[in-house]
C-alpha positions in Angstrom: 70.5 9.5 5.3 69.9 6.2 6.9 66.6 4.4 6.4 64.8 3.5 9.6 63.4 0.1 9.6 60.2 -0.7 11.3 60.1 -4.0 13.4 57.2 -5.5 14.9 58.3 -7.0 18.3 57.1 -10.5 19.5 54.6 -8.9 21.9 52.9 -7.0 19.1 52.6 -10.2 16.9 51.2 -12.0 19.9 48.7 -9.3 20.6 47.7 -9.3 16.8 47.3 -13.0 16.9 45.2 -13.0 20.1 42.9 -10.4 18.5 42.6 -12.1 15.2 39.8 -14.5 16.2 37.9 -11.6 17.8 38.2 -9.6 14.6 37.0 -12.6 12.5 34.2 -13.3 14.9 33.0 -9.8 14.8 33.0 -9.8 10.9 31.2 -13.1 10.8 28.6 -11.7 13.4 28.1 -8.5 11.1 27.7 -10.8 8.0 25.2 -13.1 9.6 23.3 -10.1 11.0 22.9 -8.4 7.6 22.0 -11.9 6.1 19.5 -12.6 8.9 17.8 -9.2 8.6 17.6 -9.5 4.7 16.2 -13.0 5.0 13.8 -11.9 7.7 12.6 -9.0 5.5 11.9 -11.3 2.5 10.0 -13.8 4.9 7.9 -10.9 6.3 7.2 -9.7 2.7 6.1 -13.2 1.7 3.9 -13.4 4.7 2.4 -10.0 4.2 1.7 -11.1 0.5 0.1 -14.3 1.7 -2.1 -12.7 4.2 -3.2 -10.1 1.5 -4.2 -12.9 -0.7 -6.1 -14.6 2.2 -8.0 -11.6 3.0 -9.0 -11.3 -0.8 -9.9 -14.8 -0.8 -12.1 -14.5 2.3 -13.8 -11.4 0.9 -14.5 -13.4 -2.3 -16.0 -16.3 -0.2 -18.1 -13.9 1.7 -19.3 -12.3 -1.6 -20.1 -15.6 -3.2 -22.0 -16.6 0.0 -23.9 -13.5 0.2 -24.8 -13.7 -3.6 -25.8 -17.4 -3.2 -28.2 -16.4 -0.3 -29.8 -13.7 -2.3 -30.3 -16.1 -5.3 -31.6 -19.0 -3.0 -34.1 -16.6 -1.2 -35.5 -15.5 -4.6 -35.9 -18.9 -6.0 -37.6 -20.1 -2.6 -40.1 -17.2 -3.0 -40.7 -17.8 -6.8 -40.8 -21.6 -7.3 -42.2 -24.9 -5.8 -39.1 -27.0 -6.3 -37.7 -28.8 -3.3 -35.2 -27.2 -0.9 -32.5 -29.6 -2.2 -33.1 -28.6 -5.7 -33.1 -25.0 -4.8 -29.8 -25.3 -3.3 -28.4 -27.2 -6.4 -29.8 -24.6 -8.9 -28.6 -21.7 -6.8 -24.9 -22.9 -6.9 -25.2 -24.0 -10.5 -26.5 -20.5 -11.7 -23.8 -18.7 -9.5 -20.9 -21.0 -10.6 -22.0 -20.8 -14.2 -22.3 -17.0 -14.2 -19.0 -16.4 -12.5 -17.2 -18.7 -14.8 -18.5 -16.9 -17.9 -18.3 -13.5 -16.3 -22.0 -12.9 -16.5 -24.4 -11.2 -14.2 -25.9 -14.0 -12.1 -29.1 -12.2 -11.5 -29.6 -11.8 -15.2 -29.1 -15.6 -15.5 -31.5 -16.1 -12.7 -34.2 -13.8 -14.4 -33.8 -15.8 -17.6 -34.1 -19.2 -15.7 -37.2 -17.9 -14.1 -38.7 -16.7 -17.3 -37.9 -20.0 -19.3 -38.6 -22.7 -16.8 -39.8 -21.2 -13.4 -36.6 -22.9 -12.0 -37.6 -26.5 -12.9 -34.2 -28.3 -13.9 -36.0 -30.8 -15.9 -38.3 -28.5 -17.9 -39.0 -29.5 -21.5 -40.4 -26.9 -24.1 -42.8 -27.2 -26.9 -40.1 -27.8 -29.6 -37.8 -29.9 -27.2 -36.0 -27.2 -25.4 -34.6 -28.4 -22.2 -33.4 -27.2 -18.9 -33.4 -24.1 -16.7 -32.8 -21.8 -19.6 -34.5 -24.0 -22.4 -31.8 -24.7 -24.8 -32.6 -26.2 -28.1 -30.6 -29.3 -29.3 -29.0 -27.2 -32.2 -27.9 -24.4 -29.8 -26.4 -27.0 -27.5 -24.3 -28.7 -30.1 -23.1 -25.3 -31.2 -22.3 -24.0 -27.9 -20.7 -27.2 -26.3 -17.8 -29.3 -27.4 -19.1 -32.0 -25.2 -21.8 -32.6 -22.6 -25.2 -34.4 -22.1 -28.2 -32.5 -23.7 -30.4 -34.3 -21.1 -28.4 -33.2 -18.2 -29.8 -29.6 -16.8 -26.3 -28.4 -15.7 -24.9 -29.0 -19.2 -27.9 -27.2 -20.9 -27.5 -24.5 -18.3 -23.8 -24.0 -19.4 -24.8 -24.1 -23.1 -27.3 -21.4 -22.5 -24.7 -19.3 -20.6 -22.3 -19.8 -23.4 -25.0 -18.7 -26.0 -25.7 -15.5 -23.9 -22.0 -14.8 -23.9 -22.0 -15.1 -27.6 -24.9 -12.9 -28.0 -23.6 -10.1 -25.7 -20.3 -10.1 -27.6 -22.1 -10.0 -30.9 -24.4 -7.1 -30.0 -21.5 -5.3 -28.1 -23.0 -5.6 -24.6 -26.4 -4.6 -25.5 -28.5 -6.9 -23.2 -31.8 -6.0 -24.8 -30.7 -7.2 -28.2 -28.8 -10.1 -26.7 -32.1 -11.3 -24.9 -34.1 -10.7 -28.2 -31.7 -13.0 -30.0 -31.7 -15.5 -27.3 -35.6 -15.9 -27.9 -36.0 -15.1 -31.6 -32.5 -16.0 -33.1 -29.9 -13.3 -33.8 -29.9 -13.4 -37.7 -32.6 -10.9 -38.3 -32.5 -7.1 -38.8 -32.4 -5.0 -35.6 -36.0 -3.8 -35.9 -37.3 -7.2 -36.7 -35.3 -8.8 -33.9 -36.8 -6.1 -31.4 -40.2 -6.6 -32.7 -40.2 -10.5 -32.4 -38.2 -10.5 -29.1 -40.0 -7.7 -27.4 -42.5 -9.7 -25.4 -39.9 -12.0 -24.1 -37.5 -9.3 -23.1 -40.4 -7.6 -21.1 -40.8 -10.9 -19.3 -37.3 -11.1 -18.4 -37.1 -7.4 -17.5 -40.1 -8.0 -15.0 -38.3 -10.8 -13.4 -35.0 -8.9 -13.2 -36.8 -5.8 -11.8 -38.4 -7.8 -9.2 -35.0 -9.3 -8.2 -33.2 -5.9 -7.8 -36.2 -4.0 -6.4 -35.1 -4.1 -2.9 -31.6 -5.2 -3.4 -29.2 -2.3 -3.3 -26.1 -4.4 -3.8 -27.4 -6.0 -7.2 -28.4 -2.6 -8.5 -25.1 -1.1 -7.6 -22.9 -4.0 -8.6 -24.7 -5.3 -11.7 -27.1 -2.5 -12.8 -30.5 -1.4 -12.0 -32.0 -2.4 -15.4 -31.5 -4.7 -18.3 -29.5 -2.0 -20.4 -26.6 -2.3 -18.1 -27.1 -5.8 -16.7 -25.3 -8.3 -19.1 -21.8 -8.7 -17.9 -20.5 -9.1 -14.4 -19.6 -5.7 -12.7 -21.6 -3.5 -15.1 -19.8 -4.7 -18.2 -22.7 -4.1 -20.7 -23.5 -0.4 -21.0 -25.1 -0.2 -24.4 -28.8 0.7 -24.7 -31.4 -0.5 -27.3 
């Protein structure tokens, strides 16, 4: 049986050669289309992620501004310091509280109790600043800073409050009693000595949250749940 050979004539070869650029162009077009779609999807995903973060940042800015206004209004009503000082104290308290993850309104109540919001207040035994920090406590709580600068003593006081809340497992009542009387006492003795101070802070905190649903919901309606930001402290005395 004879084998039949298949020959491609010149016309067919010419046709294939003529179509080759078209095929190549089609393949390149498909490749670039797939690449472009994939690249576009990645860019859209990146844009979506950026927009989501931007919305979160704007919400945070709005929240901070809203909290600042509430704090400022309270200081305006409860103190006689200048409007410039009110603004400085407001943002110092808010910044310090957010930095330490503390309830800013608890820090506000402590500042009202300790100094009536006077930044340069000096106590009977040399305590200084908004939250009346002693020199020994300042040195213990701050690696650096100026004891005679009220912003530094505010930070030291916030650090001390964080230390006490951790030590007493989020119990705000014991932490405040320790802030006033020193923490190295038995529980009963600590509460006995610190109770008048705790009541003063509680009165000021209650005044702050009385007509403020936002503060009651986010930070807690009373001292037992008010230590940390976002209802972090849940213990009771």
